[in-house]
C-alpha positions as CSV (number, residue, x, y, z in Angstrom):
1,M,-4.9,-55.3,-238.7
2,S,-4.2,-53.6,-235.4
3,F,-1.7,-55.4,-233.3
4,N,-3.2,-53.8,-230.1
5,I,-6.5,-55.5,-230.4
6,P,-6.5,-58.6,-228.2
7,S,-8.0,-61.8,-229.7
8,V,-9.5,-63.3,-226.5
9,D,-12.7,-62.0,-225.1
10,Q,-11.8,-60.0,-222.0
11,S,-15.0,-57.9,-221.7
12,D,-15.0,-58.6,-217.9
13,R,-11.9,-56.4,-217.6
14,V,-11.5,-52.6,-217.8
15,V,-8.0,-53.0,-219.4
16,P,-7.5,-56.2,-221.4
17,V,-4.4,-58.2,-221.0
18,N,-3.1,-57.3,-224.4
19,L,-2.2,-60.5,-226.1
20,R,-0.2,-59.0,-228.9
21,Q,1.7,-56.1,-227.5
22,S,4.4,-57.8,-225.4
23,G,7.3,-59.8,-226.9
24,P,10.6,-59.0,-228.5
25,T,11.1,-55.5,-229.9
26,P,13.5,-54.4,-232.7
27,V,14.4,-51.1,-230.9
28,E,16.9,-50.5,-228.1
29,M,15.2,-50.3,-224.7
30,L,16.3,-47.2,-222.8
31,I,17.2,-47.4,-219.2
32,D,17.3,-44.1,-217.4
33,T,17.4,-42.7,-213.9
34,R,13.8,-43.7,-213.1
35,V,15.2,-47.3,-212.7
36,R,17.7,-47.9,-210.0
37,K,20.2,-50.5,-209.1
38,S,19.9,-52.5,-205.9
39,P,22.7,-52.8,-203.3
40,Y,23.6,-56.2,-204.7
41,W,23.6,-55.2,-208.4
42,E,27.4,-54.8,-208.9
43,L,27.9,-58.0,-207.0
44,S,25.5,-59.8,-209.3
45,V,27.4,-58.5,-212.3
46,Q,30.7,-59.8,-210.7
47,A,29.0,-63.2,-210.3
48,G,28.3,-63.3,-214.0
49,C,24.9,-61.8,-214.5
50,W,24.5,-61.3,-218.3
51,R,20.9,-60.1,-218.5
52,A,18.3,-58.5,-216.4
53,S,14.6,-57.4,-216.3
54,I,12.9,-54.6,-214.5
55,Y,11.0,-55.3,-211.3
56,N,9.7,-52.7,-209.0
57,R,11.7,-50.1,-211.0
58,M,15.0,-51.9,-210.2
59,Y,17.4,-54.0,-212.2
60,H,16.5,-57.7,-211.6
61,P,19.1,-60.3,-212.6
62,R,17.5,-63.0,-214.8
63,G,20.5,-65.0,-216.0
64,Y,24.0,-66.0,-214.9
65,V,25.0,-69.2,-216.8
66,P,25.5,-68.4,-220.5
67,R,23.1,-70.0,-222.9
68,E,25.9,-71.9,-224.6
69,E,26.9,-73.4,-221.3
70,G,23.4,-74.7,-220.5
71,G,21.7,-71.5,-219.3
72,M,18.7,-71.8,-217.0
73,S,18.8,-75.6,-217.0
74,I,22.2,-75.6,-215.2
75,E,20.9,-73.0,-212.7
76,Y,17.9,-75.3,-212.1
77,D,20.2,-78.3,-211.4
78,S,22.0,-76.3,-208.7
79,L,18.7,-75.3,-207.1
80,V,17.2,-78.8,-206.9
81,N,20.5,-80.6,-206.0
82,D,22.7,-78.1,-204.0
83,V,22.1,-74.5,-202.9
84,T,21.7,-71.2,-204.7
85,L,22.0,-67.5,-203.9
86,W,19.6,-65.0,-205.5
87,N,19.6,-61.3,-205.6
88,V,16.0,-60.4,-204.7
89,A,16.5,-56.8,-203.5
90,V,13.7,-55.9,-205.9
91,E,11.4,-57.2,-203.1
92,R,11.3,-53.7,-201.6
93,Q,10.5,-53.6,-197.9
94,I,7.6,-51.3,-196.9
95,Q,7.6,-50.8,-193.2
96,V,4.4,-50.0,-191.2
97,K,5.3,-49.0,-187.7
98,G,3.4,-47.4,-184.9
99,P,0.9,-47.9,-182.1
100,E,-1.9,-48.8,-184.6
101,A,0.3,-50.9,-187.0
102,E,-1.7,-54.1,-186.4
103,A,-5.1,-52.4,-187.0
104,F,-3.8,-50.7,-190.1
105,V,-2.4,-53.9,-191.6
106,N,-5.5,-55.7,-190.7
107,F,-7.5,-53.2,-192.7
108,V,-5.4,-53.5,-195.9
109,I,-4.9,-57.3,-196.1
110,T,-7.6,-59.9,-196.5
111,R,-6.2,-62.3,-193.8
112,D,-6.5,-61.6,-190.1
113,A,-3.3,-59.7,-189.0
114,T,-4.2,-60.1,-185.4
115,K,-3.4,-63.8,-185.7
116,I,0.1,-63.3,-186.9
117,P,2.6,-63.7,-183.9
118,V,5.6,-61.5,-183.5
119,M,8.6,-62.9,-185.5
120,R,6.4,-64.8,-187.9
121,A,5.6,-64.1,-191.6
122,R,2.7,-64.9,-193.8
123,Y,1.9,-64.9,-197.5
124,V,-0.9,-62.3,-197.9
125,I,-2.8,-60.4,-200.5
126,L,-4.0,-56.8,-200.6
127,T,-7.1,-56.0,-202.7
128,N,-8.8,-52.9,-204.0
129,Q,-12.5,-52.0,-203.4
130,K,-13.5,-54.4,-206.2
131,G,-11.5,-57.3,-204.8
132,G,-8.7,-57.1,-207.4
133,I,-5.3,-58.2,-206.2
134,L,-3.0,-55.2,-205.8
135,N,0.0,-57.1,-204.5
136,D,0.8,-60.5,-203.0
137,P,3.7,-60.0,-200.6
138,V,5.2,-61.9,-197.8
139,L,4.3,-60.0,-194.6
140,L,6.8,-60.1,-191.8
141,R,5.8,-59.2,-188.3
142,I,9.0,-57.9,-186.7
143,A,7.5,-56.5,-183.5
144,Q,4.1,-55.9,-181.9
145,D,4.1,-52.5,-183.6
146,E,6.1,-53.2,-186.7
147,F,5.4,-55.0,-190.0
148,W,7.3,-55.3,-193.3
149,F,5.6,-55.9,-196.6
150,S,8.2,-57.7,-198.8
151,I,6.4,-56.7,-202.0
152,S,5.9,-58.2,-205.4
153,D,6.0,-56.2,-208.6
154,S,3.6,-53.3,-208.1
155,D,3.8,-50.0,-206.2
156,L,2.5,-50.6,-202.7
157,M,4.0,-47.8,-200.6
158,Q,2.0,-45.1,-202.3
159,W,-1.2,-47.2,-202.0
160,L,-0.7,-47.7,-198.2
161,Q,0.1,-44.0,-197.7
162,G,-2.9,-43.0,-199.7
163,V,-5.2,-45.3,-197.7
164,N,-4.0,-43.7,-194.5
165,V,-4.6,-40.2,-195.7
166,G,-8.3,-41.0,-195.3
167,K,-8.1,-43.4,-192.4
168,G,-5.6,-41.6,-190.1
169,F,-4.2,-44.6,-188.3
170,D,-1.3,-43.8,-185.9
171,V,1.5,-45.3,-188.1
172,E,4.5,-44.4,-190.2
173,I,4.7,-45.9,-193.7
174,N,8.0,-45.9,-195.5
175,E,10.3,-47.9,-197.7
176,I,13.3,-48.9,-195.6
177,D,16.9,-49.7,-196.4
178,V,16.5,-53.4,-196.0
179,A,17.3,-55.7,-198.9
180,P,16.9,-59.5,-199.0
181,V,18.7,-62.3,-200.7
182,Q,17.3,-65.8,-201.1
183,I,19.2,-69.0,-200.2
184,Q,17.3,-71.9,-201.9
185,G,17.9,-75.6,-202.4
186,P,18.3,-78.8,-200.3
187,K,21.7,-77.7,-198.9
188,S,20.3,-74.4,-197.7
189,Y,19.9,-75.9,-194.2
190,G,23.6,-76.6,-193.9
191,L,24.6,-73.2,-195.3
192,I,22.3,-71.3,-192.9
193,S,23.6,-73.5,-190.0
194,D,27.2,-72.6,-190.9
195,L,26.3,-68.9,-191.1
196,F,24.0,-68.4,-188.1
197,G,23.8,-71.7,-186.2
198,Q,21.4,-74.6,-186.0
199,E,18.8,-72.6,-184.2
200,A,18.4,-70.2,-187.1
201,A,18.2,-73.1,-189.6
202,D,15.5,-74.8,-187.5
203,I,13.0,-72.0,-187.6
204,P,9.6,-73.2,-188.9
205,S,8.1,-72.4,-192.3
206,Y,7.4,-68.7,-192.3
207,G,9.3,-68.3,-189.1
208,L,11.6,-65.3,-188.4
209,Y,15.0,-65.1,-186.6
210,A,17.0,-62.1,-185.7
211,A,20.8,-62.5,-186.0
212,Q,24.0,-60.8,-187.0
213,L,26.6,-61.7,-189.6
214,H,30.0,-60.3,-189.1
215,G,28.3,-57.6,-186.9
216,R,25.6,-56.7,-189.5
217,D,22.0,-57.1,-188.4
218,V,19.7,-59.4,-190.4
219,I,16.4,-61.1,-190.2
220,I,16.2,-64.6,-191.5
221,S,12.9,-66.2,-192.7
222,Q,12.2,-69.7,-193.9
223,T,10.5,-68.5,-197.1
224,G,11.2,-68.5,-200.8
225,F,10.0,-68.4,-204.4
226,T,10.4,-72.2,-204.9
227,G,9.0,-75.5,-203.7
228,E,12.5,-76.3,-202.3
229,K,13.9,-75.9,-198.8
230,G,14.9,-72.3,-198.5
231,Y,15.5,-69.1,-196.6
232,E,15.6,-65.3,-197.1
233,I,18.1,-63.1,-195.4
234,Y,17.0,-59.5,-194.9
235,L,19.9,-57.1,-194.4
236,Y,19.6,-53.9,-192.5
237,D,21.4,-50.8,-193.9
238,A,21.8,-52.8,-197.1
239,T,23.3,-49.8,-199.0
240,K,26.2,-49.8,-196.6
241,Y,26.7,-53.5,-196.0
242,A,25.6,-55.4,-199.1
243,E,29.2,-56.6,-199.8
244,D,29.7,-57.9,-196.3
245,L,26.6,-60.2,-196.5
246,W,27.1,-61.3,-200.1
247,N,30.7,-62.2,-199.7
248,A,30.1,-64.0,-196.4
249,V,27.4,-66.2,-198.1
250,L,29.8,-66.9,-201.0
251,R,32.6,-68.0,-198.7
252,A,30.4,-70.3,-196.6
253,G,28.7,-71.6,-199.7
254,E,31.9,-73.0,-201.2
255,A,31.5,-76.1,-198.9
256,H,28.0,-76.6,-200.2
257,N,28.6,-76.1,-203.9
258,L,26.7,-72.8,-203.9
259,R,25.9,-71.1,-207.3
260,V,24.6,-67.6,-207.8
261,V,21.5,-67.9,-210.0
262,A,18.5,-66.0,-211.2
263,P,15.0,-66.5,-209.6
264,A,14.0,-69.9,-210.7
265,H,10.7,-69.3,-212.4
266,H,10.8,-72.9,-213.8
267,R,10.7,-74.2,-210.2
268,R,8.1,-71.7,-209.0
269,I,5.8,-72.7,-211.9
270,A,6.1,-76.4,-211.0
271,A,5.2,-75.5,-207.4
272,G,2.2,-73.4,-208.6
273,I,3.6,-70.2,-207.0
274,L,2.1,-67.1,-208.7
275,S,3.9,-64.2,-210.2
276,W,2.1,-60.8,-210.0
277,G,1.8,-59.2,-213.4
278,Q,1.9,-62.5,-215.2
279,D,-0.6,-64.8,-213.5
280,L,-2.7,-62.1,-211.7
281,D,-3.1,-58.4,-211.4
282,H,-5.3,-55.7,-210.0
283,E,-8.3,-56.9,-212.0
284,T,-8.0,-60.5,-210.9
285,L,-10.1,-61.8,-208.0
286,P,-8.4,-64.3,-205.5
287,F,-10.9,-67.0,-206.4
288,Q,-9.9,-66.7,-210.0
289,V,-6.3,-67.8,-209.3
290,N,-6.9,-70.4,-206.5
291,L,-6.3,-67.9,-203.7
292,G,-9.7,-68.2,-202.1
293,Y,-8.1,-69.4,-198.9
294,Q,-6.8,-65.9,-198.6
295,V,-10.4,-64.7,-198.1
296,P,-11.5,-65.8,-194.7
297,R,-15.1,-66.5,-194.0
298,K,-14.9,-65.5,-190.3
299,K,-12.8,-62.3,-190.3
300,E,-15.0,-59.9,-188.4
301,A,-13.0,-56.7,-189.0
302,D,-13.6,-54.7,-192.1
303,Y,-10.9,-54.7,-194.8
304,I,-10.6,-53.1,-198.2
305,G,-12.4,-55.3,-200.7
306,K,-14.4,-57.3,-198.2
307,T,-17.8,-56.5,-199.5
308,A,-16.9,-57.2,-203.1
309,L,-15.1,-60.5,-202.2
310,E,-18.0,-61.8,-200.1
311,A,-20.4,-60.9,-202.9
312,A,-18.2,-62.7,-205.4
313,R,-18.1,-65.8,-203.3
314,E,-21.9,-65.9,-203.2
315,Q,-22.0,-65.5,-207.0
316,I,-19.5,-68.4,-207.4
317,A,-21.6,-70.6,-205.1
318,A,-24.7,-69.8,-207.2
319,G,-22.8,-70.9,-210.3
320,N,-22.4,-67.4,-211.7
321,P,-18.7,-66.4,-211.2
322,P,-18.1,-62.7,-211.9
323,Y,-15.1,-63.4,-214.3
324,R,-14.6,-65.2,-217.6
325,T,-11.3,-67.1,-217.0
326,Q,-9.8,-69.3,-214.3
327,L,-6.1,-70.1,-213.8
328,V,-5.3,-73.7,-214.3
329,G,-2.3,-76.0,-214.9
330,L,-1.6,-77.3,-218.4
331,K,0.9,-79.9,-219.6
332,F,1.7,-80.3,-223.3
333,A,4.4,-81.5,-225.6
334,G,6.5,-79.5,-228.1
335,N,10.2,-78.6,-227.9
336,P,11.3,-77.9,-224.3
337,I,10.5,-74.4,-223.2
338,D,13.9,-73.3,-221.8
339,D,13.5,-69.6,-221.3
340,Y,11.1,-66.8,-220.2
341,A,8.1,-66.4,-222.4
342,P,8.1,-62.9,-223.9
343,D,4.4,-63.1,-224.7
344,F,1.0,-64.4,-223.5
345,W,0.6,-67.4,-225.9
346,L,-2.9,-68.1,-227.1
347,I,-5.0,-71.1,-226.3
348,S,-7.9,-72.5,-228.4
349,D,-10.5,-75.0,-227.3
350,A,-9.9,-76.9,-230.6
351,A,-7.0,-77.0,-233.1
352,D,-8.9,-74.9,-235.7
353,T,-11.0,-72.4,-233.6
354,D,-10.5,-68.9,-232.3
355,P,-8.4,-68.3,-229.1
356,V,-10.3,-68.5,-225.8
357,G,-7.5,-68.2,-223.3
358,Y,-3.8,-67.6,-222.8
359,V,-0.7,-69.0,-221.2
360,T,0.8,-66.9,-218.4
361,S,3.8,-68.8,-217.1
362,P,5.3,-71.7,-219.2
363,W,8.5,-73.8,-218.8
364,Y,9.8,-77.3,-219.3
365,S,9.8,-79.7,-216.3
366,P,12.8,-82.0,-216.3
367,E,11.2,-84.3,-213.7
368,L,7.9,-84.7,-215.7
369,E,9.8,-84.6,-219.1
370,T,7.1,-82.3,-220.6
371,N,6.2,-78.6,-220.9
372,V,3.9,-77.2,-218.2
373,A,2.2,-73.9,-217.8
374,L,-0.1,-71.8,-215.7
375,A,-2.9,-70.5,-218.0
376,H,-6.2,-68.7,-218.0
377,V,-9.0,-70.6,-219.7
378,P,-12.8,-70.2,-219.8
379,V,-14.1,-70.7,-216.3
380,E,-16.8,-73.2,-217.4
381,R,-14.1,-75.6,-218.7
382,T,-11.6,-76.1,-216.0
383,A,-12.0,-79.7,-215.1
384,L,-9.0,-82.0,-214.9
385,G,-8.4,-83.7,-218.2
386,E,-10.1,-80.9,-220.3
387,E,-8.4,-80.6,-223.7
388,Y,-7.1,-77.3,-225.1
389,W,-4.7,-76.3,-227.9
390,V,-1.7,-74.0,-227.3
391,H,-0.3,-71.9,-230.0
392,L,3.5,-72.1,-229.4
393,P,6.2,-69.9,-231.0
394,E,8.0,-71.5,-233.9
395,Q,11.1,-72.6,-231.8
396,Y,8.9,-74.6,-229.5
397,A,6.2,-75.9,-231.9
398,E,6.5,-79.5,-233.2
399,V,5.2,-78.2,-236.6
400,A,5.5,-74.5,-237.3
401,G,2.2,-72.8,-237.3
402,E,0.2,-75.7,-235.8
403,P,-1.0,-75.6,-232.2
404,I,-0.3,-78.5,-229.9
405,R,-2.7,-80.4,-227.7
406,A,-2.7,-79.5,-224.0
407,E,-4.5,-81.1,-221.0
408,I,-5.5,-79.6,-217.7
409,V,-3.7,-81.2,-214.8
410,E,-3.4,-80.6,-211.0
411,V,-1.3,-77.8,-209.6
412,P,1.3,-78.1,-208.2
413,F,2.7,-80.1,-211.1
414,R,4.9,-82.1,-208.8
415,P,5.1,-82.4,-205.0
416,S,7.2,-79.8,-203.3
417,V,9.9,-80.4,-200.8
418,H,8.7,-77.4,-199.0
419,P,4.8,-77.3,-199.6
420,N,3.1,-73.9,-199.7
421,T,-0.3,-73.2,-198.1
422,R,-2.3,-74.4,-201.1
423,E,-0.5,-77.7,-201.1
424,R,-1.0,-78.2,-197.3
425,L,-4.7,-77.4,-197.6
426,K,-5.1,-79.9,-200.4
427,E,-3.3,-82.6,-198.3
428,Q,-5.8,-81.9,-195.5
429,G,-8.7,-82.3,-198.0
430,L,-9.6,-78.6,-197.9
431,D,-10.5,-76.4,-200.8
432,A,-7.7,-73.9,-201.3
433,A,-9.8,-72.1,-203.9
434,G,-12.1,-70.9,-201.2
């Protein structure tokens, strides 16, 4: 049997999400000079980082508290009860600057860039000509003629530069020496107040604030990869001044019981926040992962992917979506999933049938006292309450080799302290799926 042949029908894709190729490997993984450290890397190691992943070709801390001391569950407790500091310099900053910056950005994102005020940010997506999602960054508007894409895990600078070879907008497109950290948790307001003053802490959701910390220039945003209260601090000239920022946050954080932690994927899953490369990729349409609200019906200006996305919306309305799977939320029993999943676990529509879908992002929810997951299942069976069966690894299965019953539930899995756009639209009775 070939382990490279996926067992779920993905004939709607050019390259299948290979459902047997990821996972642990018995060989040593080589790290060479094509992968670089971030300005905060050595500081993360000093803070106890004991493992890392690769994200945007950079070392990405993924664990500080040792497993034998509670691991990710202890880091989670700090996030939801106190305040945490994350090294997220892997969110590389791609600057678009020049007289036609707004017009260029408006051409490469699906949302209307002309409606983004100066010193505000937005969660956005960029799509290719077929409507596939290339990246889902936070977009910061620093000035009338300057934007930063704080990117997720896919190369974006080369795409933007390539687009402009043909279009010729009057802009410069470069990665800049700006590196963010995240300050996340209920006590983040007090910590930001101590560092920068109450005016900085009071910026609205997706608001921006220019400040200095010990003479170092920063931009603060009220954003983050959780459903908790949180901020990001973007440091200028980060390769020079990373220690200044990091150590200042640690000192001020002592009064708030701050802990340095890894990005809290267990919390982002509970909030229904997506991770590029896990839940979506360049062959995923926005409607397929509940990002239809990112595709405006009234944006007059042309943008890359507009024709394909408008055609897809019409197909969906006619009951003929141009894709086989839809992202949903699942809850299921089993032993608590307490670490990153190294594989896309298979899903069947009955306990003894062939796989029809796959889990993308699973974790245990302490509040719900059950396992939850984002997952792709057949688009014709996505109603709340639908039953599926998840094939868990042995350490999480109740009975080794036997799948466990799962049920489709609403996403987010629990209300967020800091609701994202999808949650706010749902509260208003609007369809976030588009």
